[in-house]
C-alpha positions in Angstrom: 126.0 98.6 119.1 124.8 98.8 115.5 124.4 102.3 114.1 121.6 102.8 111.6 123.0 105.0 108.8 120.9 107.4 106.7 121.4 105.0 103.7 120.1 102.1 105.8 117.1 104.1 106.9 116.2 105.0 103.4 116.5 101.4 102.2 114.3 100.1 105.1 111.9 103.0 104.5 111.6 102.2 100.8 110.9 98.5 101.6 108.2 99.6 104.1 106.5 101.9 101.6 106.7 99.3 98.8 105.0 96.8 101.1 102.1 99.3 101.7 101.8 101.1 98.3 103.6 99.1 95.7 106.6 100.1 93.6 105.3 102.9 91.5 103.5 104.7 94.3 106.8 104.8 96.2 108.7 107.9 95.1 112.1 109.1 96.2 110.4 112.1 97.7 108.1 109.9 99.7 111.0 107.9 101.0 112.7 111.0 102.2 109.6 112.2 103.9 108.8 108.8 105.4 112.3 108.4 106.8 112.9 112.0 107.8 116.2 112.0 105.9 117.8 114.9 104.0 116.7 115.2 100.4 120.3 115.5 99.4 120.8 112.0 100.6 119.1 110.7 97.4 121.8 111.6 95.0 124.6 111.0 97.5 123.6 107.4 98.5 121.7 106.4 95.4 123.4 107.9 92.3 121.3 105.7 90.0 118.1 107.0 91.5 114.9 105.1 92.3 115.9 102.0 90.5 118.9 101.6 92.8 117.0 102.3 95.9 114.2 99.9 95.0 116.7 97.2 94.1 118.5 97.5 97.4 115.1 97.6 99.2 114.3 94.2 97.6 117.6 92.7 98.8 117.0 94.1 102.3 113.5 92.8 102.5 114.7 89.3 101.4 117.3 89.2 104.1 114.8 90.4 106.7 112.9 87.2 106.2 115.7 84.8 105.2 118.0 85.4 108.2 115.5 84.7 111.0 113.8 81.9 108.9 117.1 80.1 108.5 118.1 80.5 112.1 114.8 79.2 113.4 114.8 76.2 111.0 118.4 75.3 111.9 117.7 75.5 115.6 114.3 74.0 115.8 113.5 72.1 112.6 111.1 72.5 109.7 107.8 72.7 111.5 109.0 75.2 114.0 110.6 77.1 111.2 107.3 77.3 109.4 105.6 78.5 112.6 108.2 81.3 112.9 107.8 82.2 109.2 104.1 82.5 109.5 104.3 84.3 112.9 106.6 86.9 111.4 104.1 87.7 108.7 101.2 87.7 111.1 103.0 90.2 113.3 103.7 92.4 110.3 100.1 92.4 109.1 98.6 93.0 112.5 101.1 95.7 113.6 100.3 97.7 110.4 96.6 97.3 110.5 96.9 94.9 107.5 98.3 97.8 105.4 101.7 96.2 104.8 102.3 93.1 102.9 105.5 91.8 101.2 107.7 94.3 99.3 109.2 91.5 97.2 105.8 90.5 96.0 105.1 94.1 95.3 108.0 94.1 92.9 106.8 90.9 91.2 103.3 92.2 90.5 103.9 96.0 89.9 105.5 97.2 86.8 108.4 99.6 87.4 108.2 103.2 86.2 111.2 105.4 86.8 111.4 109.0 87.7 113.7 111.9 87.1 116.9 110.8 85.3 115.8 107.1 84.9 116.1 106.3 81.2 115.5 102.6 80.6 112.5 101.3 82.6 112.5 98.0 80.8 116.0 97.1 81.9 115.2 98.2 85.4 112.0 96.1 85.4 113.9 93.0 84.4 116.6 93.6 87.0 114.0 94.0 89.7 112.2 90.9 88.6 115.5 89.0 88.7 116.1 90.2 92.2 112.6 89.3 93.4 113.0 85.8 91.8 116.3 85.4 93.6 114.7 86.3 97.0 112.0 83.8 96.5 114.6 81.2 95.5 116.6 81.9 98.6 113.5 81.4 100.8 112.7 78.1 99.0 116.3 77.0 99.3 116.3 77.5 103.1 113.2 75.3 103.4 114.4 72.8 100.8 117.8 72.3 102.6 116.0 71.7 105.9 113.6 69.2 104.4 116.6 67.4 102.8 118.3 67.3 106.2 115.2 65.7 107.7 115.2 62.9 105.1 113.1 64.0 102.1 114.1 63.2 98.6 115.4 66.2 96.6 112.5 66.5 94.2 109.9 66.2 97.0 111.8 68.7 99.1 111.9 71.2 96.2 108.1 70.9 95.6 107.2 71.3 99.2 109.6 74.3 99.7 107.9 76.0 96.7 104.5 75.1 98.1 105.3 76.8 101.5 106.7 80.0 100.0 104.0 80.3 97.4 101.2 79.6 99.9 102.4 82.1 102.5 103.0 84.9 100.0 99.6 84.4 98.4 97.9 84.2 101.8 99.5 87.5 103.0 97.9 89.2 100.1 94.5 87.6 101.0 94.9 88.7 104.6 95.5 92.3 103.5 92.3 92.3 101.4 90.3 90.6 104.2 91.8 92.6 107.1 92.1 89.4 109.0 94.8 86.8 109.7 92.3 83.9 109.6 93.5 82.7 106.2 97.1 82.7 107.4 96.1 80.4 110.3 94.2 78.1 108.0 97.1 77.8 105.6 99.6 77.2 108.4 97.5 74.3 109.7 97.3 72.7 106.3 101.0 73.2 105.5 102.0 71.7 108.9 99.8 68.7 108.1 101.4 68.2 104.7 105.0 68.6 106.0 104.4 66.4 109.0 103.0 63.6 106.8 105.9 63.9 104.4 108.4 63.8 107.2 106.7 60.9 109.0 107.0 58.8 105.9 110.8 59.3 105.9 111.0 57.9 109.4 109.5 54.6 108.5 
């Protein structure tokens, strides 16, 4: 049985708050309150403060998507993997009343401002952007590798993988604003049509 540590709770809690509020509105104090963890846990588990916690939350959020996405694609193929990818975001949106989006996207669009002993916000900002870019690249690579296995040329697989990730990320933001998953359903239908057509051509 896996035991969730205080550190793990704080990282997951930070990711959750970032997905709802953005980076700057997520303070260390808020994370402690949100996760019901001891305040002393901050300096103990995250000696570099907020910048360290946010960075680890980005990595955590990336794996929360990447691991099940890769498993689904490997077991069931590209189209089923896309369905699972979309379904996971739909569940997240609906379960939180459309309050929570993607914490990785939050890092990409929200400028980091430190607190307490943080000294160099610019360096922290660049580091977080690099982490977010790496997460998006990981998601694209999972899709790209699956498309390659199903016969697409490398350049076409790269473009389609980028299309999938960019479309879903943007649509999640639209769904939050609209308080509806309708746009996600529409984008899923169009992405499935594009992917199915591309894959069908490789089978000729």
